All heavy atoms as an XYZ file, in Angstrom:
873
protein
N     -33.044     56.614    156.447
C     -32.174     56.548    155.318
C     -31.306     57.805    155.226
O     -30.162     57.720    154.828
C     -32.979     56.361    154.036
C     -33.719     55.038    153.948
S     -32.753     53.552    154.236
C     -32.927     53.298    155.969
N     -31.905     58.923    155.616
C     -31.110     60.160    155.585
C     -29.861     60.029    156.459
O     -28.809     60.544    156.113
C     -31.961     61.353    156.017
C     -33.053     61.691    155.019
C     -33.868     62.896    155.480
N     -35.036     63.096    154.662
C     -35.046     63.731    153.505
N     -33.938     64.215    153.007
N     -36.169     63.875    152.826
N     -29.983     59.339    157.579
C     -28.833     59.139    158.456
C     -27.752     58.320    157.753
O     -26.564     58.595    157.922
C     -29.268     58.459    159.757
C     -28.190     58.249    160.809
C     -27.544     59.578    161.213
C     -28.776     57.539    162.023
N     -28.129     57.342    156.943
C     -27.120     56.539    156.235
C     -26.282     57.416    155.315
O     -25.061     57.267    155.250
C     -27.767     55.385    155.464
O     -28.484     55.835    154.334
N     -26.918     58.348    154.618
C     -26.164     59.247    153.733
C     -25.310     60.222    154.533
O     -24.195     60.547    154.130
C     -27.109     59.992    152.786
C     -27.850     59.054    151.867
C     -29.200     58.821    152.019
C     -27.170     58.370    150.851
C     -29.873     57.947    151.185
C     -27.843     57.488    150.023
C     -29.188     57.283    150.189
O     -29.847     56.410    149.368
N     -25.834     60.675    155.667
C     -25.036     61.551    156.530
C     -23.763     60.839    156.968
O     -22.666     61.394    156.892
C     -25.856     61.996    157.737
C     -25.066     62.749    158.747
N     -24.619     64.042    158.541
C     -24.605     62.377    159.975
C     -23.923     64.437    159.589
N     -23.902     63.448    160.474
N     -23.907     59.592    157.428
C     -22.727     58.823    157.840
C     -21.739     58.664    156.685
O     -20.529     58.796    156.879
C     -23.123     57.447    158.361
C     -23.654     57.436    159.772
C     -24.646     56.539    160.132
C     -23.170     58.295    160.755
C     -25.134     56.489    161.434
C     -23.655     58.258    162.050
C     -24.637     57.353    162.384
O     -25.114     57.314    163.664
N     -22.236     58.385    155.496
C     -21.327     58.261    154.344
C     -20.634     59.593    154.055
O     -19.432     59.630    153.780
C     -22.087     57.789    153.101
C     -22.541     56.332    153.114
C     -23.417     56.056    151.892
C     -21.355     55.387    153.153
N     -21.383     60.672    154.112
C     -20.826     61.986    153.788
C     -19.750     62.435    154.767
O     -18.806     63.120    154.386
C     -21.931     63.037    153.702
C     -22.840     62.843    152.490
O     -22.513     62.035    151.598
O     -23.900     63.506    152.453
N     -19.891     62.049    156.044
C     -18.865     62.426    157.029
C     -17.830     61.311    157.192
O     -16.958     61.392    158.044
C     -19.478     62.827    158.388
C     -20.183     61.651    159.055
C     -20.408     64.036    158.222
C     -20.580     61.910    160.506
N     -17.966     60.270    156.367
C     -17.044     59.134    156.341
C     -16.979     58.395    157.682
O     -15.938     57.930    158.113
C     -15.670     59.558    155.832
C     -15.755     60.109    154.417
C     -14.429     60.506    153.809
O     -13.362     60.231    154.399
O     -14.454     61.105    152.717
N     -18.143     58.249    158.311
C     -18.290     57.441    159.517
C     -18.836     56.081    159.076
O     -20.041     55.828    159.106
C     -19.236     58.108    160.503
C     -19.433     57.303    161.782
O     -18.952     56.140    161.855
O     -20.087     57.820    162.711
N     -17.940     55.209    158.620
C     -18.347     53.945    158.036
C     -18.823     52.950    159.096
O     -19.661     52.094    158.798
C     -17.226     53.382    157.159
C     -16.837     54.357    156.080
C     -15.609     54.992    156.111
C     -17.722     54.681    155.066
C     -15.254     55.916    155.128
C     -17.396     55.608    154.085
C     -16.157     56.226    154.115
N     -18.339     53.076    160.339
C     -18.864     52.247    161.422
C     -20.317     52.630    161.711
O     -21.171     51.760    161.896
C     -18.030     52.393    162.689
C     -16.650     51.785    162.571
O     -16.487     50.808    161.811
O     -15.729     52.290    163.236
N     -20.574     53.925    161.762
C     -21.948     54.390    161.972
C     -22.859     53.922    160.850
O     -23.974     53.451    161.088
N     -22.368     54.039    159.620
C     -23.129     53.573    158.460
C     -23.440     52.083    158.600
O     -24.582     51.665    158.450
C     -22.332     53.853    157.185
C     -22.944     53.312    155.926
C     -24.043     53.935    155.345
C     -22.418     52.187    155.304
C     -24.599     53.444    154.178
C     -22.967     51.684    154.134
C     -24.062     52.321    153.582
O     -24.611     51.832    152.423
N     -22.429     51.295    158.928
C     -22.622     49.859    159.072
C     -23.595     49.492    160.172
O     -24.281     48.470    160.089
N     -23.691     50.333    161.201
C     -24.584     50.035    162.322
C     -26.056     50.069    161.914
O     -26.911     49.581    162.652
C     -24.349     51.018    163.476
O     -24.875     52.301    163.173
N     -26.344     50.616    160.752
C     -27.724     50.701    160.273
C     -28.167     49.424    159.555
O     -29.331     49.292    159.179
C     -27.884     51.906    159.344
C     -27.521     53.254    159.966
C     -27.599     54.355    158.922
C     -28.419     53.566    161.157
N     -27.229     48.483    159.351
C     -27.491     47.243    158.615
C     -27.586     46.055    159.558
O     -26.923     46.021    160.596
C     -26.347     46.981    157.617
C     -26.353     47.904    156.439
C     -25.819     49.177    156.535
C     -26.877     47.498    155.221
C     -25.815     50.034    155.449
C     -26.881     48.350    154.133
C     -26.352     49.622    154.238
N     -28.356     45.048    159.153
C     -28.335     43.775    159.875
C     -26.995     43.104    159.595
O     -26.313     43.431    158.615
C     -29.481     42.847    159.417
O     -29.348     42.577    158.024
C     -30.846     43.459    159.717
N     -26.618     42.168    160.443
C     -25.322     41.485    160.291
C     -25.201     40.764    158.958
O     -24.115     40.680    158.387
C     -25.109     40.506    161.443
N     -26.320     40.266    158.417
C     -26.286     39.505    157.167
C     -26.844     40.287    155.977
O     -27.257     39.706    154.971
C     -27.041     38.186    157.334
C     -28.512     38.393    157.690
O     -28.900     39.537    158.048
O     -29.275     37.420    157.622
N     -26.845     41.610    156.064
C     -27.381     42.460    154.999
C     -26.665     42.210    153.676
O     -25.527     41.735    153.642
C     -27.245     43.931    155.394
N     -27.344     42.571    152.583
C     -26.791     42.414    151.238
C     -26.839     43.767    150.530
O     -27.849     44.472    150.580
C     -27.587     41.373    150.425
C     -27.040     41.253    149.011
C     -27.567     40.025    151.123
N     -25.726     44.120    149.876
C     -25.638     45.331    149.066
C     -25.483     44.923    147.611
O     -24.557     44.182    147.255
C     -24.446     46.191    149.481
C     -24.149     47.411    148.597
C     -25.286     48.435    148.657
C     -22.827     48.056    148.999
N     -26.397     45.385    146.766
C     -26.315     45.199    145.317
C     -25.861     46.531    144.730
O     -26.543     47.543    144.911
C     -27.678     44.812    144.736
C     -28.211     43.525    145.277
N     -27.903     42.310    144.721
C     -29.018     43.275    146.346
C     -28.502     41.361    145.406
N     -29.182     41.920    146.403
N     -24.729     46.523    144.053
C     -24.128     47.749    143.515
C     -23.686     47.463    142.083
O     -23.092     46.408    141.827
C     -22.931     48.150    144.383
C     -22.469     49.565    144.188
C     -23.031     50.606    144.925
C     -21.461     49.863    143.282
C     -22.597     51.915    144.761
C     -21.025     51.166    143.116
C     -21.601     52.187    143.853
O     -21.171     53.485    143.684
N     -23.967     48.359    141.156
C     -23.638     48.099    139.749
C     -22.164     47.741    139.542
O     -21.272     48.354    140.132
C     -23.959     49.425    139.057
C     -24.961     50.085    139.951
C     -24.587     49.665    141.343
N     -21.939     46.715    138.733
C     -20.580     46.358    138.339
C     -19.835     45.426    139.269
O     -18.703     45.063    138.978
N     -20.452     45.048    140.394
C     -19.784     44.118    141.312
C     -20.771     43.039    141.745
O     -21.986     43.230    141.668
C     -19.208     44.828    142.562
C     -20.328     45.421    143.424
C     -18.169     45.878    142.179
C     -19.876     45.848    144.797
N     -20.237     41.920    142.221
C     -21.084     40.870    142.784
C     -21.711     41.388    144.076
O     -21.120     42.236    144.756
C     -20.249     39.622    143.060
N     -22.893     40.890    144.428
C     -23.519     41.337    145.684
C     -22.582     41.132    146.869
O     -21.879     40.131    146.962
C     -24.753     40.438    145.801
C     -25.064     40.050    144.396
C     -23.731     39.928    143.708
N     -22.574     42.118    147.749
C     -21.772     42.048    148.975
C     -22.675     41.610    150.113
O     -23.762     42.164    150.291
C     -21.176     43.413    149.304
C     -20.212     43.983    148.279
C     -19.883     45.426    148.622
C     -18.957     43.146    148.218
N     -22.230     40.632    150.889
C     -23.042     40.156    151.994
C     -22.311     40.368    153.308
O     -21.134     40.059    153.433
C     -23.384     38.681    151.853
C     -24.275     38.216    152.984
C     -25.209     37.120    152.576
O     -25.104     36.567    151.501
N     -26.147     36.807    153.445
N     -23.042     40.934    154.255
C     -22.517     41.145    155.593
C     -22.136     42.590    155.848
O     -21.644     43.288    154.969
N     -22.391     43.005    157.070
C     -22.124     44.389    157.481
C     -20.667     44.779    157.245
O     -20.372     45.849    156.723
C     -22.490     44.522    158.957
C     -22.300     45.903    159.511
C     -22.610     45.948    160.996
N     -23.993     45.605    161.252
C     -24.395     44.844    162.274
N     -23.528     44.345    163.123
N     -25.676     44.590    162.435
N     -19.726     43.908    157.605
C     -18.302     44.224    157.448
C     -17.909     44.440    156.002
O     -17.165     45.375    155.676
N     -18.397     43.599    155.099
C     -18.084     43.745    153.669
C     -18.647     45.051    153.123
O     -18.000     45.740    152.326
C     -18.635     42.551    152.885
N     -19.841     45.412    153.577
C     -20.465     46.663    153.123
C     -19.673     47.861    153.637
O     -19.406     48.805    152.899
C     -21.946     46.707    153.568
C     -22.739     45.615    152.824
C     -22.542     48.091    153.325
C     -24.139     45.373    153.371
N     -19.267     47.836    154.897
C     -18.457     48.927    155.459
C     -17.142     49.083    154.694
O     -16.741     50.198    154.364
C     -18.159     48.675    156.932
C     -19.330     48.843    157.853
C     -18.996     48.481    159.287
O     -17.810     48.259    159.623
O     -19.936     48.415    160.111
N     -16.458     47.977    154.430
C     -15.171     48.041    153.703
C     -15.354     48.590    152.293
O     -14.547     49.401    151.829
C     -14.513     46.659    153.668
C     -13.928     46.239    155.002
C     -13.127     44.954    154.905
N     -13.926     43.806    154.485
C     -14.686     43.077    155.299
N     -14.756     43.374    156.588
N     -15.359     42.042    154.828
N     -16.414     48.179    151.629
C     -16.693     48.673    150.276
C     -16.889     50.188    150.294
O     -16.315     50.914    149.490
C     -17.937     47.973    149.708
C     -18.399     48.523    148.400
C     -17.731     48.205    147.222
C     -19.498     49.362    148.334
C     -18.158     48.709    146.008
C     -19.935     49.882    147.125
C     -19.257     49.551    145.955
N     -17.687     50.668    151.227
C     -17.950     52.117    151.306
C     -16.694     52.889    151.714
O     -16.440     53.973    151.211
C     -19.089     52.393    152.281
C     -20.428     51.890    151.807
C     -20.844     52.518    150.512
N     -22.246     52.211    150.241
C     -22.889     52.636    149.192
N     -22.286     53.375    148.286
N     -24.142     52.318    149.013
N     -15.905     52.344    152.625
C     -14.687     53.027    153.079
C     -13.673     53.161    151.949
O     -12.856     54.087    151.956
C     -14.074     52.280    154.263
N     -13.726     52.276    150.975
C     -12.803     52.341    149.836
C     -13.227     53.403    148.825
O     -12.520     53.642    147.848
C     -12.724     50.974    149.152
N     -14.350     54.060    149.059
C     -14.873     55.095    148.162
C     -15.142     56.381    148.932
O     -16.290     56.800    149.083
C     -16.157     54.596    147.501
C     -15.876     53.590    146.431
C     -17.023     52.617    146.231
N     -16.592     51.578    145.305
C     -15.831     50.549    145.648
N     -15.404     50.416    146.881
N     -15.483     49.644    144.754
N     -14.082     57.029    149.448
C     -14.288     58.278    150.198
C     -14.540     59.457    149.248
O     -14.559     59.283    148.035
C     -12.961     58.445    150.937
C     -11.958     57.814    150.028
C     -12.681     56.647    149.382
N     -14.687     60.618    149.835
C     -14.831     61.871    149.085
C     -16.087     61.912    148.230
O     -16.072     62.391    147.108
C     -13.595     62.141    148.217
C     -12.340     62.200    149.039
O     -12.335     62.796    150.112
N     -11.295     61.551    148.568
N     -17.185     61.403    148.786
C     -18.469     61.424    148.088
C     -19.486     62.141    148.969
O     -19.517     61.935    150.183
C     -18.963     60.008    147.792
C     -18.068     59.292    146.809
C     -18.454     57.837    146.679
N     -17.544     57.200    145.741
C     -17.928     56.584    144.638
N     -19.196     56.493    144.340
N     -17.046     56.044    143.835
N     -20.298     62.960    148.351
C     -21.354     63.664    149.070
C     -22.664     63.404    148.359
O     -22.739     63.408    147.133
C     -21.081     65.172    149.133
C     -19.778     65.532    149.844
C     -19.779     65.115    151.303
N     -18.491     65.309    151.929
C     -17.608     64.342    152.157
N     -17.862     63.102    151.808
N     -16.462     64.593    152.744
N     -23.719     63.198    149.149
C     -25.029     62.850    148.613
C     -25.994     64.014    148.752
O     -26.042     64.654    149.806
C     -25.596     61.643    149.360
C     -24.767     60.411    149.185
N     -23.616     60.186    149.921
C     -24.904     59.361    148.352
C     -23.089     59.035    149.542
N     -23.846     58.517    148.597
N     -26.762     64.252    147.712
C     -27.855     65.210    147.737
C     -29.114     64.434    147.398
O     -29.201     63.831    146.324
C     -27.652     66.332    146.698
O     -26.406     66.988    146.964
C     -28.785     67.331    146.740
N     -30.064     64.402    148.334
C     -31.304     63.670    148.099
C     -32.350     64.594    147.506
O     -32.529     65.722    147.960
C     -31.823     63.073    149.405
C     -30.907     62.051    150.079
C     -31.574     61.502    151.334
C     -30.541     60.930    149.129
N     -33.043     64.091    146.487
C     -34.117     64.848    145.847
C     -35.490     64.315    146.242
O     -36.457     65.068    146.277
C     -33.966     64.797    144.332
C     -32.662     65.354    143.859
N     -32.280     66.662    144.062
C     -31.628     64.756    143.219
C     -31.070     66.856    143.551
N     -30.656     65.720    143.034
N     -35.541     63.007    146.530
C     -36.825     62.407    146.894
C     -36.582     61.172    147.758
O     -35.672     60.388    147.489
C     -37.605     62.029    145.639
C     -39.013     61.554    145.929
C     -39.849     61.340    144.677
N     -39.295     60.244    143.886
C     -39.061     60.302    142.576
N     -39.321     61.401    141.907
N     -38.576     59.263    141.931
N     -37.403     61.017    148.784
C     -37.391     59.830    149.638
C     -38.834     59.341    149.709
O     -39.726     60.087    150.110
C     -36.871     60.141    151.059
C     -36.931     58.901    151.940
C     -35.461     60.709    151.012
N     -39.056     58.092    149.301
C     -40.389     57.499    149.316
C     -40.376     56.310    150.268
O     -39.516     55.426    150.147
C     -40.794     57.028    147.901
O     -40.680     58.126    146.997
C     -42.207     56.487    147.889
N     -41.319     56.308    151.199
C     -41.371     55.263    152.219
C     -42.690     54.511    152.097
O     -43.759     55.123    152.035
C     -41.263     55.872    153.637
C     -41.317     54.784    154.696
C     -40.010     56.713    153.762
N     -42.601     53.190    152.024
C     -43.762     52.317    152.138
C     -43.427     51.302    153.211
O     -42.293     51.246    153.681
C     -44.084     51.609    150.805
O     -42.955     50.838    150.405
C     -44.435     52.615    149.718
N     -44.361     50.476    153.575
C     -44.134     49.520    154.655
C     -42.922     48.639    154.359
O     -42.932     47.851    153.428
C     -45.368     48.655    154.887
C     -45.184     47.675    155.992
N     -45.126     48.066    157.314
C     -44.989     46.348    155.988
C     -44.927     47.006    158.061
N     -44.846     45.947    157.288
N     -41.862     48.810    155.151
C     -40.681     47.965    155.024
C     -39.781     48.266    153.853
O     -38.818     47.542    153.610
N     -40.056     49.356    153.128
C     -39.237     49.667    151.958
C     -39.084     51.181    151.808
O     -40.022     51.931    152.062
C     -39.907     49.090    150.712
C     -38.952     48.850    149.573
C     -39.625     48.038    148.480
O     -40.269     48.648    147.622
O     -39.512     46.800    148.522
N     -37.880     51.593    151.402
C     -37.592     53.006    151.189
C     -36.862     53.135    149.850
O     -35.979     52.339    149.538
C     -36.696     53.585    152.312
C     -36.373     55.045    152.048
C     -37.351     53.412    153.670
N     -37.249     54.143    149.060
C     -36.563     54.435    147.806
C     -36.089     55.881    147.874
O     -36.856     56.778    148.233
C     -37.483     54.233    146.583
C     -36.785     54.650    145.296
C     -37.940     52.783    146.488
N     -34.811     56.088    147.561
C     -34.252     57.438    147.531
C     -33.738     57.740    146.132
O     -33.229     56.857    145.439
C     -33.098     57.607    148.542
O     -32.066     56.680    148.226
C     -33.572     57.380    149.965
N     -33.871     58.995    145.741
C     -33.381     59.474    144.448
C     -32.523     60.694    144.741
O     -32.923     61.575    145.509
C     -34.553     59.863    143.525
C     -34.047     60.440    142.211
C     -35.469     58.669    143.276
N     -31.344     60.734    144.137
C     -30.477     61.874    144.381
C     -29.266     61.889    143.483
O     -29.242     61.233    142.437
N     -28.274     62.658    143.894
C     -27.005     62.783    143.184
C     -25.866     62.511    144.156
O     -25.933     62.880    145.327
C     -26.807     64.200    142.626
C     -27.794     64.540    141.534
O     -27.905     63.751    140.581
O     -28.452     65.588    141.650
N     -24.809     61.892    143.628
C     -23.566     61.713    144.363
C     -22.545     62.641    143.718
O     -22.356     62.598    142.502
C     -23.032     60.274    144.267
C     -24.047     59.273    144.799
C     -21.702     60.144    145.007
C     -23.689     57.839    144.480
N     -21.908     63.483    144.513
C     -20.812     64.306    144.028
C     -19.523     63.672    144.516
O     -19.320     63.507    145.722
C     -20.921     65.748    144.540
O     -22.173     66.292    144.109
C     -19.776     66.609    144.012
N     -18.676     63.284    143.570
C     -17.401     62.651    143.885
C     -16.285     63.640    143.610
O     -16.257     64.270    142.544
C     -17.192     61.390    143.015
O     -18.313     60.525    143.203
C     -15.923     60.661    143.392
N     -15.374     63.787    144.558
C     -14.217     64.659    144.389
C     -13.002     63.792    144.108
O     -12.666     62.900    144.889
C     -13.974     65.505    145.649
O     -15.169     66.242    145.940
C     -12.809     66.469    145.441
N     -12.359     64.040    142.976
C     -11.182     63.277    142.584
C      -9.926     63.799    143.241
O      -9.937     64.835    143.924
N      -8.800     63.101    143.051
C      -7.541     63.486    143.690
C      -7.034     64.860    143.247
O      -6.315     65.523    143.988
C      -6.569     62.380    143.292
C      -7.212     61.657    142.174
C      -8.679     61.902    142.252
N      -7.441     65.296    142.052
C      -7.011     66.610    141.557
C      -7.986     67.719    141.926
O      -7.822     68.858    141.499
C      -6.815     66.566    140.043
C      -8.117     66.299    139.307
O      -9.143     66.047    139.930
N      -8.082     66.348    137.993
N      -9.024     67.372    142.714
C     -10.007     68.363    143.143
C     -11.198     68.487    142.223
O     -12.161     69.172    142.551
N     -11.169     67.839    141.056
C     -12.310     67.874    140.148
C     -13.488     67.112    140.735
O     -13.318     66.169    141.500
N     -14.680     67.553    140.386
C     -15.884     66.915    140.916
C     -16.757     66.397    139.779
O     -16.817     67.004    138.720
C     -16.681     67.902    141.758
C     -15.943     68.313    143.016
C     -16.748     69.264    143.857
N     -17.039     70.458    143.074
C     -18.027     71.309    143.341
N     -18.829     71.095    144.353
N     -18.228     72.373    142.585
N     -17.434     65.279    140.052
C     -18.371     64.681    139.108
C     -19.663     64.367    139.840
O     -19.630     63.842    140.957
C     -17.797     63.370    138.520
O     -16.561     63.659    137.896
C     -18.744     62.768    137.505
N     -20.801     64.699    139.228
C     -22.111     64.351    139.783
C     -22.652     63.142    139.044
O     -22.584     63.083    137.816
C     -23.101     65.498    139.617
C     -22.910     66.577    140.650
O     -22.160     66.423    141.601
N     -23.593     67.691    140.454
N     -23.214     62.209    139.798
C     -23.851     61.028    139.232
C     -25.214     60.856    139.888
O     -25.317     60.835    141.115
C     -22.994     59.764    139.491
O     -21.685     59.984    138.965
C     -23.612     58.546    138.831
N     -26.255     60.733    139.073
C     -27.606     60.522    139.587
C     -27.765     59.071    140.014
O     -27.245     58.171    139.359
C     -28.630     60.877    138.520
N     -28.459     58.843    141.131
C     -28.645     57.479    141.626
C     -30.063     57.267    142.151
O     -30.781     58.215    142.466
C     -27.647     57.153    142.746
C     -27.946     57.844    144.050
C     -28.740     57.240    145.007
C     -27.422     59.104    144.320
C     -29.024     57.884    146.207
C     -27.698     59.751    145.509
C     -28.500     59.134    146.463
N     -30.427     55.990    142.215
C     -31.649     55.542    142.877
C     -31.244     54.394    143.790
O     -30.603     53.441    143.344
C     -32.709     55.051    141.870
C     -33.938     54.515    142.599
C     -33.093     56.150    140.894
N     -31.566     54.501    145.068
C     -31.316     53.431    146.029
C     -32.655     52.894    146.505
O     -33.576     53.672    146.793
C     -30.553     53.938    147.261
C     -29.059     54.052    147.050
O     -28.522     53.347    146.183
O     -28.432     54.841    147.779
N     -32.755     51.582    146.606
C     -33.928     50.985    147.239
C     -33.441     50.162    148.424
O     -32.410     49.483    148.351
C     -34.727     50.127    146.253
O     -33.937     49.082    145.750
N     -34.160     50.268    149.524
C     -33.804     49.613    150.775
C     -34.958     48.738    151.238
O     -36.112     49.160    151.160
C     -33.553     50.651    151.880
C     -32.454     51.621    151.600
C     -32.710     52.796    150.920
C     -31.157     51.379    152.041
C     -31.697     53.721    150.679
C     -30.144     52.298    151.811
C     -30.411     53.464    151.121
N     -34.635     47.570    151.735
C     -35.597     46.728    152.431
C     -35.194     46.728    153.898
O     -34.004     46.598    154.209
C     -35.581     45.287    151.878
O     -35.841     45.344    150.470
C     -36.637     44.431    152.557
N     -36.174     46.900    154.767
C     -35.896     47.036    156.197
C     -36.387     45.826    156.980
O     -37.393     45.204    156.629
C     -36.571     48.293    156.745
C     -36.227     49.604    156.038
C     -37.007     50.750    156.650
C     -34.736     49.875    156.069
N     -35.673     45.531    158.058
C     -36.098     44.475    158.981
C     -37.265     44.995    159.816
O     -37.593     46.192    159.790
C     -34.940     44.074    159.896
O     -34.713     45.080    160.871
N     -37.863     44.104    160.595
C     -38.943     44.516    161.494
C     -38.472     45.544    162.521
O     -39.276     46.258    163.097
C     -39.517     43.300    162.223
C     -40.292     42.383    161.288
O     -40.729     42.842    160.212
O     -40.457     41.201    161.643
N     -37.157     45.608    162.746
C     -36.585     46.552    163.709
C     -36.050     47.820    163.057
O     -35.417     48.640    163.714
C     -35.479     45.856    164.513
C     -36.001     44.677    165.287
C     -35.786     43.388    164.830
C     -36.742     44.860    166.445
C     -36.297     42.301    165.531
C     -37.258     43.785    167.146
C     -37.033     42.509    166.675
O     -37.538     41.444    167.364
N     -36.272     47.968    161.756
C     -35.871     49.185    161.066
C     -34.443     49.195    160.555
O     -33.978     50.207    160.051
N     -33.727     48.070    160.666
C     -32.376     47.991    160.115
C     -32.458     47.597    158.639
O     -33.407     46.957    158.198
C     -31.538     46.977    160.882
C     -31.243     47.322    162.346
C     -30.508     46.174    163.021
C     -30.441     48.611    162.438
N     -31.428     47.975    157.892
C     -31.388     47.679    156.463
C     -30.980     46.224    156.265
O     -29.944     45.789    156.776
C     -30.388     48.612    155.743
C     -30.780     50.077    155.948
C     -30.303     48.259    154.257
C     -29.685     51.067    155.579
N     -31.793     45.480    155.505
C     -31.454     44.091    155.173
C     -30.932     43.975    153.747
O     -30.095     43.131    153.469
C     -32.656     43.147    155.343
O     -33.709     43.577    154.486
C     -33.129     43.120    156.791
N     -31.440     44.831    152.853
C     -31.002     44.833    151.452
C     -30.952     46.269    150.970
O     -31.874     47.048    151.226
C     -31.960     44.027    150.540
C     -31.517     44.103    149.085
C     -32.072     42.584    150.989
N     -29.869     46.609    150.287
C     -29.770     47.896    149.600
C     -29.378     47.606    148.169
O     -28.449     46.847    147.907
C     -28.729     48.826    150.225
C     -28.623     50.148    149.478
C     -27.583     51.090    150.069
O     -26.986     50.817    151.104
N     -27.370     52.197    149.411
N     -30.108     48.218    147.247
C     -29.795     48.086    145.827
C     -29.603     49.482    145.251
O     -30.471     50.338    145.389
C     -30.908     47.371    145.075
C     -30.595     47.207    143.607
C     -31.679     46.466    142.867
C     -31.266     46.360    141.402
N     -32.304     45.759    140.591
N     -28.449     49.692    144.635
C     -28.129     50.982    144.025
C     -28.171     50.838    142.514
O     -27.648     49.879    141.960
C     -26.725     51.453    144.455
O     -26.723     51.668    145.866
C     -26.326     52.744    143.743
N     -28.790     51.803    141.867
C     -28.781     51.900    140.406
C     -28.432     53.336    140.052
O     -28.796     54.268    140.768
C     -30.146     51.547    139.816
C     -30.442     50.067    139.889
O     -29.611     49.275    139.417
O     -31.503     49.704    140.428
N     -27.719     53.480    138.959
C     -27.414     54.809    138.465
C     -28.394     55.126    137.363
O     -28.660     54.290    136.493
C     -25.965     54.899    137.994
C     -25.003     54.693    139.132
C     -24.204     53.566    139.187
C     -24.926     55.604    140.165
C     -23.337     53.358    140.247
C     -24.082     55.403    141.230
C     -23.284     54.285    141.274
N     -28.979     56.311    137.426
C     -30.008     56.688    136.467
C     -29.385     56.931    135.110
O     -28.298     57.489    134.992
C     -30.739     57.930    136.954
C     -31.494     57.641    138.215
C     -32.343     58.743    138.760
N     -32.293     60.011    138.099
C     -32.584     61.161    138.672
N     -32.914     61.192    139.934
N     -32.547     62.283    138.008
N     -30.101     56.533    134.087
C     -29.625     56.740    132.716
C     -29.993     58.137    132.248
O     -30.756     58.845    132.877
C     -30.233     55.691    131.784
O     -31.645     55.813    131.808
N     -29.412     58.495    131.106
C     -29.726     59.801    130.533
C     -28.790     60.882    131.022
O     -29.222     61.822    131.662
N     -27.494     60.720    130.742
C     -26.540     61.751    131.140
C     -26.339     61.778    132.633
O     -26.349     62.821    133.258
N     -26.142     60.593    133.227
C     -26.103     60.502    134.669
C     -24.806     60.989    135.299
O     -24.747     61.145    136.490
C     -26.392     59.063    135.115
C     -25.387     58.081    134.602
O     -24.694     58.345    133.616
N     -25.300     56.926    135.214
N     -23.786     61.249    134.535
C     -22.540     61.759    135.110
C     -22.144     63.038    134.395
O     -22.251     63.117    133.180
C     -21.413     60.738    134.960
O     -21.668     59.613    135.741
N     -21.720     64.008    135.165
C     -21.248     65.245    134.536
C     -20.230     65.906    135.441
O     -20.331     65.814    136.674
C     -22.404     66.171    134.233
C     -23.142     66.714    135.439
C     -24.388     67.487    134.992
N     -25.000     68.208    136.057
C     -25.651     67.701    137.085
N     -25.743     66.422    137.233
N     -26.202     68.479    137.991
N     -19.280     66.535    134.820
C     -18.268     67.279    135.571
C     -18.894     68.536    136.140
O     -19.781     69.128    135.547
C     -17.093     67.622    134.681
N     -18.430     68.933    137.310
C     -18.919     70.131    137.963
C     -17.781     71.142    137.953
O     -16.670     70.846    138.365
C     -19.347     69.816    139.419
C     -19.813     71.074    140.114
C     -20.421     68.749    139.432
N     -18.079     72.388    137.485
C     -17.148     73.478    137.340
C     -16.160     73.584    138.399
O     -15.173     74.065    138.515
């Protein structure tokens, strides 16, 4: 999972997509579920300038949960941090079949100096 965030942070969306099965599903707040590697890559590519900081990664058989912050840089250079929780379901071969993102409540977004 750490590699998926690395790919997103360096904006290597093809590399990111390579971690998913062809029929993977992404559940993301505020949008209908996205199905398929290509749709997931396009969605992520439309959201550049984001950096992830992981605070916790929990692994159980076939499932991974990550907790962290996303720092987004706007066009004017301002930055905002948003806390997130991602849960992943993995195939028998270790590829991502389902990713679900939730934003943590309780002041989950804040401007960074």
